[in-house]
C-alpha positions in Angstrom: 55.6 113.4 110.4 57.5 110.6 108.6 60.2 108.7 110.4 63.3 107.7 108.4 65.6 107.0 111.3 66.0 103.3 110.5 66.8 104.0 106.9 69.3 106.6 107.8 71.1 104.4 110.4 71.2 101.6 107.9 73.2 103.9 105.5 75.4 105.2 108.3 76.4 101.8 109.7 78.6 100.7 106.7 80.6 103.9 106.8 81.2 103.8 110.5 78.8 106.6 111.6 77.4 105.9 115.0 75.3 109.0 115.6 73.4 111.7 113.8 75.7 114.2 115.3 78.7 112.4 113.8 76.9 112.5 110.4 76.3 116.2 110.8 80.0 116.9 111.5 81.3 114.6 108.7 79.1 116.3 106.1 79.7 119.8 107.4 76.0 120.6 107.8 73.8 121.6 110.8 72.0 119.1 113.0 68.7 120.7 111.8 69.5 119.6 108.2 70.0 116.0 109.4 66.7 116.3 111.2 65.0 117.4 108.0 66.4 114.3 106.3 65.3 112.0 109.2 61.8 113.3 109.0 61.5 113.1 105.2 61.4 116.8 104.5 63.9 116.6 101.7 62.1 119.2 99.6 62.9 121.8 102.2 66.7 121.1 102.0 69.1 123.1 99.9 71.0 121.3 97.1 74.4 122.1 98.7 73.3 120.3 101.8 72.0 117.3 99.8 75.3 117.2 98.0 77.3 117.1 101.2 75.2 114.5 102.8 75.1 112.4 99.6 78.9 112.4 99.4 79.1 111.1 103.0 76.3 108.5 102.5 77.5 107.6 99.0 74.2 108.5 97.4 73.2 110.8 94.5 70.7 113.6 95.1 67.9 111.6 93.3 68.6 108.5 95.5 68.4 110.7 98.7 65.1 112.1 97.6 63.7 108.7 96.7 64.8 107.1 100.0 63.8 109.9 102.3 60.6 111.1 100.7 59.0 107.7 99.9 58.4 108.7 96.3 60.1 106.6 93.5 62.3 108.5 91.0 62.9 107.3 87.5 66.2 107.4 85.6 65.4 110.9 84.4 64.9 112.2 87.9 61.1 112.5 87.6 58.5 111.3 90.1 57.0 108.0 89.2 53.2 108.0 89.6 51.8 105.2 91.5 49.9 102.4 89.7 46.3 103.2 89.3 44.0 101.7 91.9 40.2 101.7 92.3 39.3 105.2 93.6 37.8 105.0 97.1 38.3 108.6 97.9 38.6 111.2 95.2 39.6 113.9 97.6 42.4 111.8 98.9 43.5 110.9 95.3 43.6 114.6 94.3 45.7 115.3 97.4 48.1 112.6 96.5 48.5 114.0 93.0 49.0 117.5 94.3 51.7 116.1 96.7 53.5 114.4 93.8 53.3 117.5 91.7 54.8 119.6 94.6 57.6 117.1 95.0 58.3 117.1 91.3 58.5 120.8 91.4 60.9 120.7 94.3 63.0 118.1 92.5 63.2 120.3 89.5 64.3 123.3 91.5 66.9 121.1 93.3 68.2 119.9 89.9 68.5 123.4 88.5 70.3 124.5 91.6 72.6 121.5 91.3 73.4 122.3 87.7 74.1 126.0 88.6 76.5 124.9 91.3 78.3 122.5 89.0 78.8 125.3 86.4 80.0 127.7 89.2 82.4 125.1 90.5 83.8 124.4 87.0 84.3 128.2 86.5 86.0 128.5 89.9 88.3 125.6 89.1 89.3 127.1 85.8 90.0 130.5 87.5 92.0 128.9 90.2 94.0 126.8 87.7 94.8 130.0 85.7 95.9 131.9 88.8 98.1 128.9 89.9 99.7 128.8 86.5 100.3 132.5 86.5 101.9 132.4 90.0 104.1 129.4 89.0 105.2 131.2 85.8 106.3 134.2 88.0 108.4 131.8 90.1 109.9 130.2 86.9 110.5 133.4 85.1 114.3 133.5 85.7 114.6 129.8 84.6 112.4 130.4 81.5 114.6 133.3 80.4 118.1 132.2 81.5 118.3 128.4 81.5 117.9 127.8 77.7 120.9 130.2 77.2 123.0 128.2 79.7 121.8 124.9 78.1 122.8 126.2 74.7 126.3 127.1 75.9 126.7 123.7 77.5 125.7 122.0 74.3 128.3 123.9 72.4 130.9 122.6 74.8 129.9 119.0 75.8 133.1 118.6 77.8 131.7 120.9 80.4 130.0 119.1 83.4 126.9 121.2 82.9 125.8 118.9 80.1 124.9 116.3 82.7 122.4 118.6 84.3 120.2 119.0 81.2 118.1 115.8 81.7 117.1 117.1 85.2 115.2 119.9 83.5 112.9 117.7 81.5 110.1 117.6 84.1 109.9 121.4 84.0 109.7 121.3 80.2 106.9 118.7 80.4 105.0 120.9 82.9 105.2 123.9 80.5 104.1 121.6 77.6 101.1 120.4 79.6 100.1 124.1 80.1 100.3 124.8 76.4 103.4 127.0 76.8 105.7 127.0 73.8 109.1 128.5 73.1 109.1 131.0 70.3 112.5 129.9 69.0 115.4 128.1 70.5 118.6 129.9 71.6 121.0 130.3 68.7 118.2 130.3 66.0 118.5 132.9 63.3 115.3 134.4 62.1 113.7 137.6 60.7 113.3 140.3 63.2 109.7 140.9 64.5 109.5 143.7 67.1 106.2 142.2 68.4 108.0 139.0 69.4 111.6 140.1 69.7 113.5 142.5 72.0 116.9 143.8 70.9 119.7 143.4 73.3 122.0 145.6 71.3 122.3 147.4 68.0 119.4 148.2 65.7 117.3 146.1 63.3 114.5 146.7 60.9 111.5 144.5 60.4 112.7 141.3 58.6 116.4 141.8 59.3 118.1 138.6 60.4 118.6 138.4 64.2 119.9 135.7 66.5 118.1 134.5 69.6 120.0 135.0 72.8 117.2 134.3 75.3 114.0 132.6 74.3 110.5 134.0 74.3 107.3 132.1 75.3 103.7 132.0 74.2 100.7 130.4 75.8 98.0 129.9 73.2 97.4 133.3 71.7 99.0 135.1 74.7 102.6 136.3 74.4 104.2 135.8 77.8 107.8 136.9 77.0 109.5 138.3 74.0 112.6 136.6 72.8 115.8 138.6 73.4 117.8 138.9 70.2 120.8 140.6 68.6 121.5 141.5 65.0 123.4 139.0 62.9 126.5 140.7 61.6 
């Protein structure tokens, strides 16, 4: 059985790891997985484990495989065949070729699993980001619906102290912009009535009638978040 203890300790020393148990804890893997690495049985390890160990040791999966299997890996992640030598033992040569083929197959399986995990992580990140945005929108709902109306009133009467508070809201506006959230129309705007985007606060209106925005509505991409609250223009 191969012994890669010296190579592993050489990688651990610069990052302050003094024992294999410490490496196991830092990477969040079992001591058995570290044992597999120490004895060159990389092909038996799961890609998640190699990723965790690689992060701690600051090596890619291909670098781990190359260092702890004794087989060189090219830039495409393929096993590099050894330089041809005079054949002394054909059986030994065939065995070596079979070992290289088995390792290549293991590497390909690891690579496919790695790509699958990368895709899964990307999907999870997108889902978490969407859930976070939705939860934040719920927290900001009262501000989204009420603050533009208060801001409009303050702008109509600049002598009111509230005008000084308007610049403080710019960060929230920038946050919404970064999420692709847009206001349908500003407070005070007069526009044709559209029941799909507008909610009447009072009176009645037919499609296309002129209405005035009292509270803004919001859209995120193709999704309507809130309808604008409007009233008929007299």
